[in-house]
N, C-alpha and C positions, 0 to 999 in steps of 0.2 A: 793815267786813270786817276781821277780825283777821289778824295775821301768819301764824297757822296756816292760815287759809283761803287766803291768798295762796300759801303754800308748797305746799299740797295742789293748788291750781288750777294752779300752775306745773308741778308734777310730772306732773299729768294731761296738760297740754298737751305736755309733753316726751314722754310715752308715746305720745300720738296722733301726734306728729311722727315718732317712730321707726317706728310702725306704717305710716305713709304712705310712709316711705322703703323699708322692707323688711317684707313681710307677716309673716314668721316672727318678727320682733321683736315684733309685735303679740301673738303667742301667748305670749311671755314676759311681756308687760305684763299680759295677762289673768290669768296665774298670780299675778302680784304683787297685783293687785286682789282676787283670790279669797282669798288666804291672809293678806295683810297688811291689806287693806281700808283704804288710807290715808285716804280721804275721811271715814271714821268718826271720825278724830281732829280734824277741823275743828270749830270752835265756832259758826260763823255760818251764813250761807245756803248755803255750799258743801256743808255736810253733807247737805242735802236734795236736792242736784242729782243727776240720774241719770248719774253719771260713768261707771260701769261699762257701762251700756247704750250710751252714746255711743261709748266705746272699742270695744265689741263691734261696733257698726255700721261703724265705721271699718275694723276688721280684716276684717269680712265683705266690704265693698266692695273692699278691697285684695286679698283672697284671690281674688275673682272675676276681677280684672284680672291676677293674678300668673301668670307663665309658669314660674317656678321652683318647681314643686310636683310631687308624685308621685301616682299613683293610690292610692286607699285600699288598704292592705295586704290581701292575700288570706289572712286568718287567721280561723279559725272564731269567735274571740272577738268580732270586729267584727260579723258578722251576728247573733250572740247578743245583743250589746248593743242593736242596733237592734230586734230582736224584743222584748226586755225593755221597751224604751222604748214600743213600740207596745202591748204588753200592758198597760202601766200605763193607757193610754187605755181599753182594754176594761174593766179592773177599775173604772175611775172611772165608766164608764157604769152599773155595777152597785153603786156604793158605797152604804154606809149613810147617809153624811152628805155629799150632793153639794155643799152650800154650802161645805164645807171641803175636799172632795176636789179640786174643779176648780182652786182657787187653788194647792193643793199640787202638782198635776200641772204647772201652769205654772211654779212655782218649780223643780221638778226638771228640767223641760225647759230652763230657763235655765242650769242646771248642765251638762246634757248637750250642748247645742249647740256650745260652744267646742271640744269634743273632736274634732269634724269637722275643724276647722282644724289641730289637733295632728297628726292622721293625714295630712293633705294637705301641710302646710308643713314639718314636721320631717322632712326627707328626707335628712339626713346624720347621721353619728355625732357630728360636732362640734356640730351644732344640738341634738342630743339631750342632749349633755353640758351645754350652756348652759341647756336647759330644766330639767334636774335641779338644776343649781346655782342657778337662779333660785328654784325651789320651796324648796330647802334654805335659801337666804338669807332668803326671805320669812318662813318660819316661825322660822328661827334668830334673827332680830332680836328678836322678842318673847320667845323662849325664853331667850336670853342675858340680856336685860333682867330677866326674871322670876327667873332664877337669881341674879343679883347682888342683887336686892331681897330674895330669900329669905335669902341669907347675911347680908346687912346687918341684917335684922330677926329673925334667929334662928328662921326658919321659923314665925313667929308669925301669918302671914296666908296665906290660900289665894291661889294665883296663877291668874289667868284669862287667856283668850286675847283676841285683838283684837275689839273690839266689832262687832256685826252680822255676824259670820262664823259658819260652822257649828261652829267649835270655840271659841266664846266661853266656854261653860260649862267649869268647871274640870276635870271628868272628861274631856270631849272634848279639851280643850287638852292634857292630860297624854298622851293617846294620840297626838295629832298630833306632840307633841314627841318621843315615842319613835319614831314612824315616821320622823322626820327624822334621827335619829342615824345609821342606816346610810347615808343619802344624804350626810351630811357625811363619813363615812368613805370613801365612793366618791369624793367630790371630793378628799379628802386624798390618796388613792392616785394620782389622775390629775394632780394639780398638782405642779409642780417647785419653785415658789418657797418657800424655806425659811421666810420670815416668815409667809406665808399658811398653811403647814402647821402652824406653831406656834399661830397664831390659831385654826385649826380644832380642834386638840387641846383648847385652853381652852374653846372653844364646846361641844364634845362633853361635857366635864365639867359645864359649866353647864346643859346640857340635862337631864342626870340630876338635878341639883339642882332644876331647875325642875319636873320631873315629880314628884319627891318632895314638893315644896312645894304641889302641887295637892291633897294629902291624898286622892288617889283610890285606893281599894282595888283596883279593876279595873286601873288603870294599874300597880300594883305587880306584879300577875300578868303583865301584858304585858311589863313591864320584865325580869322573870326569864326569860321565854320568848325574848325578843329577844336578851338578853345571852348566853344559852346558845348560840343560833344563831351570834352573832358570834364567840364564843370558839371554837366548833367549827370554823368556817371560817377562823380565823386561822392564819397560818403561824408566829406567835410566841405560842402559847397561854399559855405560862408567864408571859411579860411581860404579856399581857392580864389574866391572873388576878391577878397581883401588883398591877397598877395598879387593878384592881377592888377588891381587898381593902383596899389603902391608902385609896382613895377612900371606901369604906364606913366604915372606922374613923374617918376625919376627919368625915364628914357625920353619922354616927350620934350622935357626941358633941354635935352641935348641935341635933338634933331634940328637940322638947319631949315630955314624957311623954304629953300628950294625943294626939300623933300615933301613938305606939305603941298606945295604947288603942283608937284608931280602927282601926288595921291588925289588931289582935287579934280584931276582930269577924269577920274572914274565917273563923276557925275556930269561931266561935260564932254562925253565921248563924241558927240556930234561935231565938235570943233577940233577934235584931235585927229591928225592925219594918220597916225599909226593905228588907232582904233578903227577908223574908216577903212583903212587898207585891209584889216583883218576881216571886217564884215563883208567886204567885197570878195575876199578869198573864200570865205565860208559859203557865200551865195553861189559863186562859180563852182565850188566843189559839190554842193548839193545838187545843182542842176545837172552837172556831168554825171553824178551817181544815178540820177533819175533816168538818164538816157542809157546808162550802162550799169544796171542794178546788180549784176552778178559778178562783174570783173573789175569795175572801177577803172582808174587810170593806171594802176600799178604803182610800185614804189617810185618815189620822186616825181609823181605825176603832176604835182603843182607847177613844175617848170613848163608844162605844156598847157595846162588848164587855166591857170591864173597868173598873176604878176608877182606874188610873194608866197612864202611858206604858209602852210595851213594854219599854224598857230592855234591848234586845238586838237587834242587827242581824238575826240569824237569825230570831228570833220576829217581828220587824217585817215581814220580807219575806214569810214564809208566812202570817202572820195577815192582812196587808193585801192580798195578791195571790194567795194560794193556792199549792199545792205545785208547779204547773207553773212559775210564775215563780220560785219558790224554787230549783227544780232548775236552771234556766238560770243564775240568779245565782250559786248555790253552785258550779256547774261552772266558771264563769269564775274563781272564786277558786282552786279546787283545780287546775284546768287550768293556771292561771298559775304556781302553786307548782311543779307537775310540770315545766312547760316550763323554768322558771328553774333547776330541779335537773338536768335532762338536758342542756341546751344546753352548759354548760362541758365536759361529757364528750366532746362531739363536736369541740371545738376544743383539747382538752388537748394540750400538747406543741408547739403552733404559736406561736412567739413573736409573730408579727404579730397574733394573735388573743388575746393575753393579757388584753386589756381585757374580753373576754366574761365571764371568771370573776369579775372585780371587779364589773361591772355586775349580773350575774345573781344572785350571792350576796347583794349588798347590798340589791337591790330585793326579793329573797325575804325577807330579814330584816325589811324594812319591812312586807311583806305579813303576816308572822307576827305582828308587833306589832298590826296591824289586826285580824287574825282572833281573837286572844286578847283584846285590849282592848275590842273592840266586842261581845264576847259579853255584855257588861253595859251596853252603850250602843246606843240605836237610831240607828245612823248608816249604814244600808244605802244611802242615796242620796248619800253623802259624795263630793265631787269629788276628794278626795285618794285614795280607793280607785280610782277610774276612771283617774286619772293614773297610778297604779302599774300597773294592768292594761295601759294603752295604751303606757306606757314599755316594759313587758315585750314587747308586740307588736313595737315598733320595734327593741328589742334583738335579738329573734329574726330580724327581717327583715334588718337590717344584718349580723348575724353570719353568716347563711346566704349572703348575697351575697358577703361577703368570703371566706368559706370556699370558695365556688364559684370565685372568681377565683384563690385560692391553689392549689386542686387543679388548675385548668386550667393555671396557670403551671408547676406541678410536672410535669404530664403532658407539656407541651411540651418541658420540659428533658430528660425521660427518654425521649421518643419515639424519637430517633435511636439511643439505646443499646439499644432493644428489638429492633431489626432488625440482625442480624449483617452485613448487606450495606451498612449505612449509608444515609443519606438519598439519596445520588446513585445508588448501584447499585440501591437499591430502586425508584427511579423509572425505571430503565432496563431492568428485567428482561424486559419484553415486546418489546423491540426486536430485530429479526432482524439478525444480524451476518453479513455476507458472508464467505465463506472467502477 
C-alpha cells in the first residue's frame, strides 16, 4: 500500500469520524467526495474500495439518530424534485435500452439520495455557508492547480477534472470551474480574514485561467454570461471591468494560436463536423420526443435514437424522459433563477439581512453559468446543479425566517407608539372608575 493510499484512507477515516460526531459534518464530507473524489487519487487497493458508499451509510445512520435537524422545507422545488426522481423510474420501465437504463437510474439515484440529508441537516445559515465553502474549496483545489499548470506550460495542454467524477471531461470541468467562481466571491464577501480574502482573489483569477485552459468553446460562452452577471451585480463595476480587461490582456498574450483557431469555430459551426453532429443529435432527440412526449427514450436512449451523445442538458432531459419531465426540470431552473432575483428585493435596506443579496446573486450567477454552459453538454443529472437548487431553497427559508423575526421585532417596538393612550392606559380603558 503506497503513501497515497494511506493518506486517502486516513482522510476517509477522518471524514467518517467527523460524520459520527456531527451529522451535518457528514453532509460536508459527502460534498468533498462528490467533487474532489479523493480516493481516485490512490494508486493501490484503496482506489477500488467503496469509500463514498461507506461514508454515505455512516451519514445516513447518524442522520436517523440526529435530533438537531429540521423538517424538509416546504418549497415547491422539493416535491418537484421527488416527482422528477420518481418519473425517471417510470421512463426507465419504458426505456429503449433497459440493460443500460436501469444501471443509469441507480447511478442517478446515488447522486440524488444525499440531498435529503442536505435538506434535513443544514438547518442554519452558518451551516449553509460552510456547505457552500466546502463545495467551493473542493472544486477550487483542482481549478487552482489546473490554472497554475496552464500558466507554467503556456496553455499547451487541456486541463481535466478529478478522475471518476461527473466533471472529469475537460468541457464539464470548465463549466464546473465557472460555476465555482461566484461561490468563491460569496465566500470572499462573508470572510473577514485579510489573508484569506487575498488568497480567494488569486484563486478566482486562476479559475478563469483554468477554464480557458480547458479549450472548451461552450465554457467560453458560459464565462461571458456569468461574468456579465457578476459585473452587473457588482457595486464596484468599473473596478471589476478594469480587473477583467487587465486579466484578459495578460492571459491572451499567453494563449497559443491553436486556441484561437478552436474558439473561432464558434462562428463557423456550419463547417465544424463536431457542431454539425450535435445539431443532428438535437434534431433526432426532439423528433423522437415529439413521438413519445411522456416517456422519451429512457436513460442512454441516444444510443438508439441518434449517432452520438445528446451534448445538451436540455435535449438530454426531454429526449430521455419526455416533455413532462423536461417541464418539471426546467421549471426548477427558471423558478430558482426567479426566486434568487426576487428575494433580495424583499430584504433590501435591512442591514441584518444584507447577506441575502450576496448569497442570492452569487448563486444565481452560478446557475447562469450552468444554464449556458450545459446547453452544449449533457449534464442534466449533475449533482452540482441540484446543490445550487437546494442551496437556493435554504437561502429562501432562512431569509424568510429572519425577515419574519425582524418584522416581528419592529412591530413590537412600534406597537406602544401606535396607541396614543400608551400600553398602560390601553390596557385599562374598560375598567369602571368610581366617582
